[in-house]
N, CA, C and O atoms as CSV, one atom per row, in Angstrom:
chain,resi,resn,atom,element,x,y,z
A,1,MET,N,N,0.849,-1.220,0.006
A,1,MET,CA,C,-0.043,0.109,0.016
A,1,MET,C,C,0.831,1.266,0.040
A,1,MET,O,O,1.738,1.353,0.868
A,2,LEU,N,N,0.612,2.118,-0.792
A,2,LEU,CA,C,1.350,3.397,-1.000
A,2,LEU,C,C,0.413,4.644,-0.230
A,2,LEU,O,O,-0.658,5.013,-0.711
A,3,ALA,N,N,0.923,5.156,0.884
A,3,ALA,CA,C,0.152,6.105,1.488
A,3,ALA,C,C,0.731,7.666,1.197
A,3,ALA,O,O,1.887,7.880,0.831
A,4,GLN,N,N,-0.080,8.509,1.379
A,4,GLN,CA,C,0.424,10.026,1.215
A,4,GLN,C,C,1.842,10.208,1.740
A,4,GLN,O,O,2.170,9.805,2.856
A,5,GLY,N,N,2.654,10.810,0.926
A,5,GLY,CA,C,3.899,11.134,1.631
A,5,GLY,C,C,3.714,12.555,2.368
A,5,GLY,O,O,2.872,13.417,2.116
A,6,PRO,N,N,4.721,12.567,3.339
A,6,PRO,CA,C,4.541,13.791,4.214
A,6,PRO,C,C,4.734,15.322,3.623
A,6,PRO,O,O,4.624,16.333,4.317
A,7,TRP,N,N,5.041,15.305,2.219
A,7,TRP,CA,C,5.365,16.672,1.658
A,7,TRP,C,C,4.276,16.710,0.603
A,7,TRP,O,O,4.203,17.726,-0.089
A,8,TYR,N,N,3.507,15.815,0.423
A,8,TYR,CA,C,2.377,15.976,-0.641
A,8,TYR,C,C,2.732,16.076,-2.105
A,8,TYR,O,O,2.049,16.830,-2.799
A,9,PHE,N,N,3.597,15.488,-2.581
A,9,PHE,CA,C,4.104,15.415,-3.962
A,9,PHE,C,C,4.328,13.899,-4.194
A,9,PHE,O,O,4.888,13.671,-5.266
A,10,GLU,N,N,4.073,12.975,-3.565
A,10,GLU,CA,C,4.359,11.537,-3.756
A,10,GLU,C,C,3.564,10.663,-2.965
A,10,GLU,O,O,3.038,11.021,-1.911
A,11,LYS,N,N,3.465,9.513,-3.458
A,11,LYS,CA,C,2.942,8.218,-2.782
A,11,LYS,C,C,4.053,7.413,-2.373
A,11,LYS,O,O,4.860,7.110,-3.252
A,12,VAL,N,N,4.271,6.958,-1.051
A,12,VAL,CA,C,5.230,6.171,-0.670
A,12,VAL,C,C,4.995,4.780,-0.078
A,12,VAL,O,O,4.090,4.670,0.749
A,13,GLY,N,N,5.628,3.840,-0.373
A,13,GLY,CA,C,5.319,2.565,0.468
A,13,GLY,C,C,6.687,1.898,0.575
A,13,GLY,O,O,7.624,1.974,-0.220
A,14,TYR,N,N,6.592,1.112,1.921
A,14,TYR,CA,C,7.490,0.099,2.204
A,14,TYR,C,C,7.330,-1.110,1.278
A,14,TYR,O,O,6.182,-1.446,0.986
A,15,VAL,N,N,8.358,-1.789,0.792
A,15,VAL,CA,C,8.181,-3.013,-0.066
A,15,VAL,C,C,8.540,-4.193,0.486
A,15,VAL,O,O,8.501,-5.221,-0.189
A,16,GLY,N,N,8.948,-4.194,1.829
A,16,GLY,CA,C,9.337,-5.399,2.599
A,16,GLY,C,C,10.537,-5.954,2.572
A,16,GLY,O,O,10.811,-6.943,3.252
A,17,GLN,N,N,11.370,-5.368,1.780
A,17,GLN,CA,C,12.953,-5.798,1.566
A,17,GLN,C,C,13.727,-4.696,1.085
A,17,GLN,O,O,13.246,-3.715,0.517
A,18,SER,N,N,15.126,-4.912,1.367
A,18,SER,CA,C,16.059,-4.045,0.755
A,18,SER,C,C,16.455,-4.414,-0.733
A,18,SER,O,O,16.680,-5.580,-1.055
A,19,PHE,N,N,16.522,-3.441,-1.551
A,19,PHE,CA,C,16.974,-3.765,-2.837
A,19,PHE,C,C,18.114,-2.865,-3.190
A,19,PHE,O,O,18.052,-1.695,-2.812
A,20,PRO,N,N,19.292,-3.338,-3.968
A,20,PRO,CA,C,20.270,-2.707,-4.349
A,20,PRO,C,C,19.980,-1.387,-4.893
A,20,PRO,O,O,19.002,-1.273,-5.633
A,21,THR,N,N,20.757,-0.304,-4.602
A,21,THR,CA,C,20.467,1.064,-4.977
A,21,THR,C,C,21.614,1.492,-5.987
A,21,THR,O,O,22.728,0.971,-6.035
A,22,ALA,N,N,21.151,2.539,-6.793
A,22,ALA,CA,C,22.084,3.361,-7.709
A,22,ALA,C,C,21.634,4.930,-7.420
A,22,ALA,O,O,21.384,5.659,-8.379
A,23,ASP,N,N,21.560,5.325,-6.329
A,23,ASP,CA,C,21.022,6.546,-6.038
A,23,ASP,C,C,21.961,7.699,-6.667
A,23,ASP,O,O,23.191,7.650,-6.675
A,24,HIS,N,N,21.155,8.769,-7.203
A,24,HIS,CA,C,21.851,10.049,-7.654
A,24,HIS,C,C,20.915,11.088,-7.526
A,24,HIS,O,O,19.708,10.847,-7.527
A,25,GLN,N,N,21.428,12.367,-7.402
A,25,GLN,CA,C,20.558,13.557,-7.164
A,25,GLN,C,C,19.642,13.702,-8.404
A,25,GLN,O,O,20.084,13.579,-9.546
A,26,THR,N,N,18.403,13.959,-8.140
A,26,THR,CA,C,17.589,13.835,-9.371
A,26,THR,C,C,16.200,14.814,-8.955
A,26,THR,O,O,15.765,14.909,-7.808
A,27,THR,N,N,15.725,15.387,-9.952
A,27,THR,CA,C,14.459,16.151,-9.739
A,27,THR,C,C,13.355,15.268,-10.447
A,27,THR,O,O,13.475,15.002,-11.643
A,28,THR,N,N,12.341,14.841,-9.749
A,28,THR,CA,C,11.197,14.240,-10.009
A,28,THR,C,C,10.212,14.948,-10.785
A,28,THR,O,O,10.147,16.176,-10.726
A,29,SER,N,N,9.433,14.257,-11.514
A,29,SER,CA,C,8.093,14.787,-12.178
A,29,SER,C,C,7.088,13.832,-12.017
A,29,SER,O,O,7.235,12.668,-11.643
A,30,ALA,N,N,5.977,14.450,-12.348
A,30,ALA,CA,C,4.815,13.565,-12.377
A,30,ALA,C,C,4.768,12.258,-12.919
A,30,ALA,O,O,5.025,12.259,-14.123
A,31,GLY,N,N,4.511,11.068,-12.406
A,31,GLY,CA,C,4.717,9.741,-12.999
A,31,GLY,C,C,6.090,9.016,-12.884
A,31,GLY,O,O,6.283,7.908,-13.383
A,32,ASP,N,N,7.052,9.731,-12.179
A,32,ASP,CA,C,8.192,9.070,-11.885
A,32,ASP,C,C,8.105,7.857,-10.833
A,32,ASP,O,O,7.270,7.958,-9.934
A,33,LEU,N,N,8.846,6.820,-10.890
A,33,LEU,CA,C,8.797,5.792,-10.025
A,33,LEU,C,C,10.309,5.674,-9.327
A,33,LEU,O,O,11.273,5.465,-10.063
A,34,VAL,N,N,10.446,5.781,-8.233
A,34,VAL,CA,C,11.793,5.696,-7.681
A,34,VAL,C,C,11.936,4.904,-6.512
A,34,VAL,O,O,10.998,4.943,-5.716
A,35,LEU,N,N,12.955,4.165,-6.234
A,35,LEU,CA,C,13.356,3.507,-5.017
A,35,LEU,C,C,14.008,4.591,-3.968
A,35,LEU,O,O,14.917,5.338,-4.329
A,36,TYR,N,N,13.491,4.611,-2.698
A,36,TYR,CA,C,13.852,5.485,-1.812
A,36,TYR,C,C,14.498,4.580,-0.632
A,36,TYR,O,O,13.841,3.657,-0.151
A,37,ASN,N,N,15.840,4.886,-0.173
A,37,ASN,CA,C,16.367,4.271,0.859
A,37,ASN,C,C,16.514,2.752,0.834
A,37,ASN,O,O,16.766,2.056,1.817
A,38,GLY,N,N,16.305,2.288,-0.538
A,38,GLY,CA,C,16.452,0.745,-0.813
A,38,GLY,C,C,15.278,-0.056,-0.389
A,38,GLY,O,O,15.238,-1.256,-0.660
A,39,ASP,N,N,14.242,0.576,0.310
A,39,ASP,CA,C,13.062,-0.243,0.574
A,39,ASP,C,C,11.702,0.452,0.397
A,39,ASP,O,O,10.623,-0.047,0.717
A,40,ASN,N,N,11.848,1.412,-0.038
A,40,ASN,CA,C,10.496,2.195,-0.156
A,40,ASN,C,C,10.328,2.675,-1.756
A,40,ASN,O,O,11.224,3.201,-2.416
A,41,ILE,N,N,8.952,2.368,-2.233
A,41,ILE,CA,C,8.757,2.929,-3.431
A,41,ILE,C,C,8.107,3.923,-3.622
A,41,ILE,O,O,7.076,3.965,-2.951
A,42,CYS,N,N,8.357,5.095,-4.537
A,42,CYS,CA,C,7.582,6.459,-4.241
A,42,CYS,C,C,7.182,6.545,-5.866
A,42,CYS,O,O,7.923,6.258,-6.806
A,43,ILE,N,N,5.955,6.967,-5.922
A,43,ILE,CA,C,5.340,7.382,-7.070
A,43,ILE,C,C,4.964,8.883,-7.132
A,43,ILE,O,O,4.064,9.289,-6.398
A,44,PHE,N,N,5.554,9.655,-7.899
A,44,PHE,CA,C,5.512,11.251,-7.874
A,44,PHE,C,C,4.364,11.735,-8.616
A,44,PHE,O,O,4.141,11.347,-9.763
A,45,TYR,N,N,3.666,12.523,-8.042
A,45,TYR,CA,C,2.402,13.221,-8.722
A,45,TYR,C,C,2.910,14.706,-8.834
A,45,TYR,O,O,2.209,15.486,-9.479
A,46,GLY,N,N,4.098,15.168,-8.244
A,46,GLY,CA,C,4.651,16.455,-8.071
A,46,GLY,C,C,6.159,16.332,-8.306
A,46,GLY,O,O,6.647,15.330,-8.828
A,47,SER,N,N,6.860,17.357,-7.913
A,47,SER,CA,C,8.102,17.574,-8.163
A,47,SER,C,C,8.921,17.632,-6.838
A,47,SER,O,O,8.574,18.352,-5.902
A,48,ASN,N,N,10.034,16.829,-6.807
A,48,ASN,CA,C,10.916,16.981,-5.703
A,48,ASN,C,C,12.457,16.693,-6.015
A,48,ASN,O,O,12.674,15.839,-6.874
A,49,SER,N,N,13.428,17.248,-5.474
A,49,SER,CA,C,14.723,16.941,-5.665
A,49,SER,C,C,15.450,16.435,-4.467
A,49,SER,O,O,15.520,17.018,-3.385
A,50,TRP,N,N,16.055,15.132,-4.817
A,50,TRP,CA,C,16.707,14.231,-3.753
A,50,TRP,C,C,17.332,13.356,-4.446
A,50,TRP,O,O,17.316,13.285,-5.675
A,51,SER,N,N,17.992,12.550,-3.598
A,51,SER,CA,C,18.817,11.565,-4.102
A,51,SER,C,C,18.199,10.048,-4.064
A,51,SER,O,O,18.183,9.384,-3.028
A,52,TYR,N,N,17.691,9.583,-5.319
A,52,TYR,CA,C,16.986,8.303,-5.557
A,52,TYR,C,C,17.446,7.366,-6.453
A,52,TYR,O,O,18.341,7.779,-7.191
A,53,THR,N,N,17.094,6.219,-6.604
A,53,THR,CA,C,17.361,5.195,-7.658
A,53,THR,C,C,16.115,5.243,-8.559
A,53,THR,O,O,15.014,4.861,-8.162
A,54,ARG,N,N,16.308,5.660,-9.612
A,54,ARG,CA,C,14.931,5.784,-10.634
A,54,ARG,C,C,14.741,4.275,-11.013
A,54,ARG,O,O,15.666,3.484,-11.200
A,55,ILE,N,N,13.536,4.022,-11.090
A,55,ILE,CA,C,13.035,2.651,-11.530
A,55,ILE,C,C,12.193,2.562,-12.659
A,55,ILE,O,O,12.107,1.527,-13.320
A,56,GLY,N,N,11.570,3.590,-12.912
A,56,GLY,CA,C,10.494,3.593,-14.124
A,56,GLY,C,C,9.741,5.067,-14.082
A,56,GLY,O,O,9.970,5.984,-13.294
A,57,LYS,N,N,8.800,5.030,-15.131
A,57,LYS,CA,C,8.077,6.001,-15.174
A,57,LYS,C,C,6.470,5.739,-15.794
A,57,LYS,O,O,6.213,4.971,-16.722
A,58,LEU,N,N,5.722,6.363,-15.233
A,58,LEU,CA,C,4.169,5.990,-15.700
A,58,LEU,C,C,3.976,6.823,-17.126
A,58,LEU,O,O,3.643,8.008,-17.127
A,59,ASP,N,N,4.201,6.136,-18.224
A,59,ASP,CA,C,4.176,6.871,-19.639
A,59,ASP,C,C,2.740,7.103,-19.973
A,59,ASP,O,O,1.828,6.400,-19.538
A,60,GLY,N,N,2.588,8.108,-20.753
A,60,GLY,CA,C,1.359,8.518,-21.425
A,60,GLY,C,C,0.323,9.101,-20.462
A,60,GLY,O,O,-0.863,9.075,-20.791
A,61,LEU,N,N,0.668,9.581,-19.394
A,61,LEU,CA,C,-0.216,10.324,-18.543
A,61,LEU,C,C,0.244,11.682,-18.227
A,61,LEU,O,O,1.404,11.970,-17.929
A,62,SER,N,N,-0.845,12.577,-18.321
A,62,SER,CA,C,-0.367,13.962,-17.823
A,62,SER,C,C,-0.348,14.097,-16.318
A,62,SER,O,O,-0.750,13.212,-15.563
A,63,ALA,N,N,0.119,15.199,-15.948
A,63,ALA,CA,C,0.320,15.174,-14.294
A,63,ALA,C,C,-0.872,15.237,-13.665
A,63,ALA,O,O,-0.959,14.817,-12.511
A,64,ASP,N,N,-1.977,15.773,-14.328
A,64,ASP,CA,C,-3.506,15.652,-13.732
A,64,ASP,C,C,-3.933,14.171,-13.618
A,64,ASP,O,O,-4.457,13.665,-12.626
A,65,GLU,N,N,-3.625,13.540,-14.800
A,65,GLU,CA,C,-3.946,12.021,-14.752
A,65,GLU,C,C,-3.155,11.419,-13.631
A,65,GLU,O,O,-3.798,10.861,-12.743
A,66,VAL,N,N,-1.793,11.457,-13.544
A,66,VAL,CA,C,-0.978,10.924,-12.475
A,66,VAL,C,C,-1.629,11.165,-11.080
A,66,VAL,O,O,-1.759,10.281,-10.233
A,67,ARG,N,N,-2.008,12.415,-10.942
A,67,ARG,CA,C,-2.647,12.894,-9.622
A,67,ARG,C,C,-3.906,11.874,-9.307
A,67,ARG,O,O,-4.020,11.299,-8.225
A,68,ARG,N,N,-4.795,11.735,-10.352
A,68,ARG,CA,C,-5.962,10.984,-10.299
A,68,ARG,C,C,-5.699,9.691,-10.043
A,68,ARG,O,O,-6.377,9.206,-9.138
A,69,PHE,N,N,-4.774,8.856,-10.665
A,69,PHE,CA,C,-4.349,7.495,-10.615
A,69,PHE,C,C,-3.798,7.230,-9.264
A,69,PHE,O,O,-4.082,6.146,-8.755
A,70,VAL,N,N,-3.067,8.044,-8.623
A,70,VAL,CA,C,-2.456,7.814,-7.459
A,70,VAL,C,C,-3.328,8.229,-6.178
A,70,VAL,O,O,-2.926,8.042,-5.030
A,71,LYS,N,N,-4.535,8.801,-6.487
A,71,LYS,CA,C,-5.399,9.465,-5.675
A,71,LYS,C,C,-4.535,10.501,-4.688
A,71,LYS,O,O,-4.470,10.362,-3.467
A,72,ALA,N,N,-3.984,11.404,-5.334
A,72,ALA,CA,C,-3.080,12.516,-4.630
A,72,ALA,C,C,-3.923,13.116,-3.646
A,72,ALA,O,O,-5.076,13.406,-3.964
A,73,GLY,N,N,-3.474,13.355,-2.420
A,73,GLY,CA,C,-4.338,14.077,-1.381
A,73,GLY,C,C,-5.455,13.316,-0.647
A,73,GLY,O,O,-6.243,13.851,0.133
A,74,GLU,N,N,-5.444,11.992,-0.979
A,74,GLU,CA,C,-6.495,11.289,-0.428
A,74,GLU,C,C,-5.630,10.160,0.237
A,74,GLU,O,O,-4.433,10.285,0.496
A,75,GLY,N,N,-6.478,8.909,0.510
A,75,GLY,CA,C,-5.827,8.013,1.452
A,75,GLY,C,C,-4.850,7.161,0.798
A,75,GLY,O,O,-3.992,7.683,0.086
A,76,GLU,N,N,-4.894,5.829,0.975
A,76,GLU,CA,C,-3.914,5.015,0.434
A,76,GLU,C,C,-4.389,4.323,-1.000
A,76,GLU,O,O,-5.574,4.248,-1.324
A,77,VAL,N,N,-3.337,3.852,-1.776
A,77,VAL,CA,C,-3.671,3.260,-2.997
A,77,VAL,C,C,-2.875,1.982,-3.207
A,77,VAL,O,O,-1.656,2.031,-3.038
A,78,ALA,N,N,-3.490,0.784,-3.579
A,78,ALA,CA,C,-2.683,-0.424,-3.641
A,78,ALA,C,C,-2.066,-0.499,-5.160
A,78,ALA,O,O,-2.778,-0.193,-6.117
A,79,ILE,N,N,-0.859,-0.873,-5.312
A,79,ILE,CA,C,-0.253,-1.059,-6.601
A,79,ILE,C,C,0.674,-2.312,-6.510
A,79,ILE,O,O,1.503,-2.553,-5.632
A,80,THR,N,N,0.374,-3.012,-7.542
A,80,THR,CA,C,1.152,-4.355,-7.714
A,80,THR,C,C,2.106,-4.197,-8.687
A,80,THR,O,O,1.770,-3.625,-9.724
A,81,LEU,N,N,3.509,-4.691,-8.524
A,81,LEU,CA,C,4.647,-4.397,-9.510
A,81,LEU,C,C,5.152,-5.815,-9.476
A,81,LEU,O,O,5.338,-6.391,-8.404
A,82,SER,N,N,5.387,-6.415,-10.715
A,82,SER,CA,C,6.081,-7.626,-11.070
A,82,SER,C,C,7.192,-7.515,-11.911
A,82,SER,O,O,7.374,-6.534,-12.631
A,83,LEU,N,N,7.941,-8.475,-11.852
A,83,LEU,CA,C,9.260,-8.640,-12.746
A,83,LEU,C,C,8.986,-9.739,-13.640
A,83,LEU,O,O,8.486,-10.786,-13.229
A,84,GLN,N,N,9.329,-9.520,-14.985
A,84,GLN,CA,C,9.348,-10.658,-15.848
A,84,GLN,C,C,10.676,-11.543,-15.610
A,84,GLN,O,O,11.731,-10.962,-15.354
A,85,PRO,N,N,10.631,-12.786,-15.686
A,85,PRO,CA,C,11.745,-13.616,-15.557
A,85,PRO,C,C,12.937,-13.374,-16.412
A,85,PRO,O,O,12.696,-13.180,-17.604
A,86,ILE,N,N,14.064,-13.351,-16.063
A,86,ILE,CA,C,15.132,-13.032,-16.821
A,86,ILE,C,C,15.922,-14.301,-17.224
A,86,ILE,O,O,16.342,-15.052,-16.343
A,87,TYR,N,N,16.102,-14.520,-18.346
A,87,TYR,CA,C,16.786,-15.586,-19.057
A,87,TYR,C,C,18.148,-15.549,-19.304
A,87,TYR,O,O,18.477,-14.856,-20.267
A,88,THR,N,N,19.065,-16.135,-18.665
A,88,THR,CA,C,20.393,-15.993,-18.915
A,88,THR,C,C,21.320,-16.999,-19.591
A,88,THR,O,O,22.549,-16.925,-19.624
A,89,GLY,N,N,20.619,-17.867,-20.079
A,89,GLY,CA,C,21.259,-19.107,-20.696
A,89,GLY,C,C,20.380,-20.198,-21.003
A,89,GLY,O,O,19.162,-20.023,-20.954
A,90,ILE,N,N,20.868,-21.289,-21.310
A,90,ILE,CA,C,20.136,-22.513,-21.849
A,90,ILE,C,C,19.305,-22.940,-20.418
A,90,ILE,O,O,19.863,-23.110,-19.334
A,91,GLN,N,N,17.848,-23.073,-20.670
A,91,GLN,CA,C,17.281,-23.404,-19.547
A,91,GLN,C,C,16.892,-24.971,-19.625
A,91,GLN,O,O,16.697,-25.584,-18.575
A,92,GLU,N,N,16.781,-25.612,-20.876
A,92,GLU,CA,C,16.619,-26.881,-20.886
A,92,GLU,C,C,17.293,-27.419,-22.243
A,92,GLU,O,O,17.581,-26.792,-23.262
A,93,LEU,N,N,17.460,-28.854,-21.915
A,93,LEU,CA,C,18.425,-29.362,-23.071
A,93,LEU,C,C,17.337,-30.490,-23.741
A,93,LEU,O,O,16.814,-31.377,-23.065
A,94,SER,N,N,17.124,-30.314,-25.016
A,94,SER,CA,C,16.539,-31.491,-25.739
A,94,SER,C,C,17.347,-32.000,-26.857
A,94,SER,O,O,17.657,-31.292,-27.815
A,95,PRO,N,N,17.743,-33.441,-26.706
A,95,PRO,CA,C,18.631,-33.798,-27.623
A,95,PRO,C,C,18.131,-33.995,-29.061
A,95,PRO,O,O,17.020,-34.503,-29.211
A,96,ASP,N,N,18.793,-33.668,-30.037
A,96,ASP,CA,C,18.419,-33.878,-31.490
A,96,ASP,C,C,18.837,-35.226,-31.869
A,96,ASP,O,O,19.929,-35.635,-31.476
A,97,GLU,N,N,18.003,-36.034,-32.667
A,97,GLU,CA,C,18.398,-37.223,-32.891
A,97,GLU,C,C,19.711,-37.414,-33.912
A,97,GLU,O,O,20.208,-38.502,-34.204
A,98,ASN,N,N,20.153,-36.121,-34.382
A,98,ASN,CA,C,21.333,-36.030,-35.089
A,98,ASN,C,C,22.468,-35.502,-34.530
A,98,ASN,O,O,23.489,-35.337,-35.198
A,99,SER,N,N,22.375,-35.182,-33.204
A,99,SER,CA,C,23.233,-34.428,-32.440
A,99,SER,C,C,24.311,-35.286,-31.545
A,99,SER,O,O,25.159,-34.775,-30.813
A,100,GLU,N,N,24.144,-36.458,-31.717
A,100,GLU,CA,C,25.021,-37.495,-30.947
A,100,GLU,C,C,26.365,-37.127,-31.078
A,100,GLU,O,O,26.960,-37.412,-32.116
A,101,GLY,N,N,26.991,-36.459,-30.056
A,101,GLY,CA,C,28.574,-36.199,-30.018
A,101,GLY,C,C,28.885,-34.949,-30.446
A,101,GLY,O,O,30.043,-34.532,-30.417
A,102,THR,N,N,27.896,-34.259,-30.870
A,102,THR,CA,C,28.071,-32.737,-31.220
A,102,THR,C,C,28.273,-31.909,-30.140
A,102,THR,O,O,27.487,-32.060,-29.204
A,103,THR,N,N,29.214,-30.989,-30.024
A,103,THR,CA,C,29.488,-30.025,-29.008
A,103,THR,C,C,28.959,-28.701,-29.236
A,103,THR,O,O,29.058,-28.079,-30.294
A,104,TYR,N,N,28.383,-28.304,-28.166
A,104,TYR,CA,C,27.663,-27.062,-28.392
A,104,TYR,C,C,28.223,-25.828,-27.396
A,104,TYR,O,O,28.585,-26.251,-26.299
A,105,THR,N,N,28.342,-24.534,-27.565
A,105,THR,CA,C,28.449,-23.429,-26.718
A,105,THR,C,C,27.320,-23.351,-25.755
A,105,THR,O,O,26.312,-24.053,-25.835
A,106,ILE,N,N,27.566,-22.381,-24.762
A,106,ILE,CA,C,26.411,-22.323,-23.898
A,106,ILE,C,C,25.267,-21.290,-24.638
A,106,ILE,O,O,24.166,-21.058,-24.140
A,107,SER,N,N,25.691,-20.791,-25.760
A,107,SER,CA,C,24.507,-20.029,-26.345
A,107,SER,C,C,23.987,-20.869,-27.373
A,107,SER,O,O,23.259,-20.344,-28.216
A,108,GLY,N,N,24.287,-22.304,-27.455
A,108,GLY,CA,C,23.305,-23.232,-28.286
A,108,GLY,C,C,24.044,-23.271,-29.588
A,108,GLY,O,O,23.462,-23.924,-30.454
A,109,GLN,N,N,25.087,-22.777,-29.909
A,109,GLN,CA,C,25.818,-22.986,-31.300
A,109,GLN,C,C,26.743,-23.940,-31.293
A,109,GLN,O,O,27.443,-24.175,-30.308
A,110,ILE,N,N,26.821,-24.608,-32.470
A,110,ILE,CA,C,27.952,-25.722,-32.638
A,110,ILE,C,C,29.276,-25.287,-32.107
A,110,ILE,O,O,29.572,-24.159,-32.501
A,111,ALA,N,N,30.137,-25.833,-31.350
A,111,ALA,CA,C,31.311,-25.368,-30.877
A,111,ALA,C,C,32.151,-25.703,-32.017
A,111,ALA,O,O,32.090,-26.814,-32.545
A,112,PRO,N,N,33.058,-24.639,-32.477
A,112,PRO,CA,C,34.187,-25.036,-33.464
A,112,PRO,C,C,35.296,-25.960,-32.846
A,112,PRO,O,O,35.529,-25.910,-31.638
A,113,LYS,N,N,35.892,-26.699,-33.580
A,113,LYS,CA,C,37.054,-27.353,-33.140
A,113,LYS,C,C,38.058,-26.601,-32.433
A,113,LYS,O,O,38.581,-25.563,-32.838
A,114,GLY,N,N,38.319,-27.267,-31.219
A,114,GLY,CA,C,39.341,-26.569,-30.354
A,114,GLY,C,C,38.799,-25.290,-29.508
A,114,GLY,O,O,39.459,-24.505,-28.828
A,115,TYR,N,N,37.454,-25.316,-29.744
A,115,TYR,CA,C,36.739,-24.138,-28.766
A,115,TYR,C,C,37.224,-24.386,-27.297
A,115,TYR,O,O,37.345,-25.533,-26.868
A,116,LYS,N,N,37.498,-23.283,-26.538
A,116,LYS,CA,C,37.791,-23.171,-25.209
A,116,LYS,C,C,36.757,-22.474,-24.344
A,116,LYS,O,O,36.382,-21.332,-24.608
A,117,GLY,N,N,36.278,-23.196,-23.264
A,117,GLY,CA,C,35.186,-22.526,-22.486
A,117,GLY,C,C,34.294,-23.639,-22.215
A,117,GLY,O,O,34.666,-24.803,-22.362
A,118,ILE,N,N,32.933,-23.267,-21.757
A,118,ILE,CA,C,32.068,-24.125,-21.303
A,118,ILE,C,C,31.379,-24.586,-22.615
A,118,ILE,O,O,31.120,-23.838,-23.558
A,119,VAL,N,N,31.097,-26.005,-22.549
A,119,VAL,CA,C,30.433,-26.556,-23.788
A,119,VAL,C,C,29.540,-27.407,-23.278
A,119,VAL,O,O,29.625,-27.658,-22.076
A,120,ILE,N,N,28.544,-28.003,-24.039
A,120,ILE,CA,C,27.538,-29.082,-23.771
A,120,ILE,C,C,27.679,-30.151,-24.816
A,120,ILE,O,O,27.666,-29.897,-26.020
A,121,GLN,N,N,27.822,-31.420,-24.286
A,121,GLN,CA,C,27.935,-32.553,-25.230
A,121,GLN,C,C,27.005,-33.616,-24.555
A,121,GLN,O,O,27.036,-33.858,-23.348
A,122,ASN,N,N,26.140,-34.252,-25.492
A,122,ASN,CA,C,25.178,-35.239,-25.018
A,122,ASN,C,C,24.551,-34.908,-23.703
A,122,ASN,O,O,24.501,-35.762,-22.818
A,123,GLY,N,N,24.041,-33.635,-23.526
A,123,GLY,CA,C,23.240,-33.234,-22.422
A,123,GLY,C,C,24.126,-32.779,-21.347
A,123,GLY,O,O,23.527,-32.261,-20.405
A,124,LYS,N,N,25.458,-32.845,-21.246
A,124,LYS,CA,C,26.273,-32.678,-20.280
A,124,LYS,C,C,26.958,-31.433,-20.211
A,124,LYS,O,O,27.317,-31.088,-21.337
A,125,LYS,N,N,27.311,-30.539,-19.220
A,125,LYS,CA,C,27.968,-29.549,-19.518
A,125,LYS,C,C,29.566,-29.835,-18.981
A,125,LYS,O,O,29.764,-30.621,-18.055
A,126,ARG,N,N,30.606,-29.162,-19.613
A,126,ARG,CA,C,31.988,-29.385,-19.175
A,126,ARG,C,C,32.732,-28.364,-19.697
A,126,ARG,O,O,32.256,-27.699,-20.618
A,127,ILE,N,N,33.893,-28.112,-19.233
A,127,ILE,CA,C,34.941,-27.049,-19.572
A,127,ILE,C,C,35.895,-27.538,-20.448
A,127,ILE,O,O,36.572,-28.515,-20.129
A,128,ASN,N,N,36.071,-26.818,-21.821
A,128,ASN,CA,C,37.267,-27.236,-22.344
A,128,ASN,C,C,38.409,-26.152,-22.182
A,128,ASN,O,O,38.288,-24.936,-22.336
A,129,TYR,N,N,39.490,-26.828,-21.854
A,129,TYR,CA,C,40.685,-25.917,-21.674
A,129,TYR,C,C,41.626,-25.785,-22.861
A,129,TYR,O,O,42.619,-25.061,-22.785
């Protein structure tokens, strides 16, 4: 739940845990989403200058629309934020009937002869030196 900030230009809410920050001095505007002190999310409907970690922006809304969206000057508002999964490599191996003995890089390409690094062969990962 985001509650009215004490200075009446933001809605702020504790997120239940600390996140890494990359704070820098910034001047916010209506629609800016920032991380404050690593464990609070602020949605601005006004302007403020402080050290925040910028995490997003409500696009396509005027300042008045942002004020209505966050119920500026009124009580609390509930907002749900979610993250999409990040894929950083091969998630599943499915053998091809013609791939027996073929060696692949971790990006899924056939490893050239003499390739050094992590490879996958017959469904098993290993390091070629």
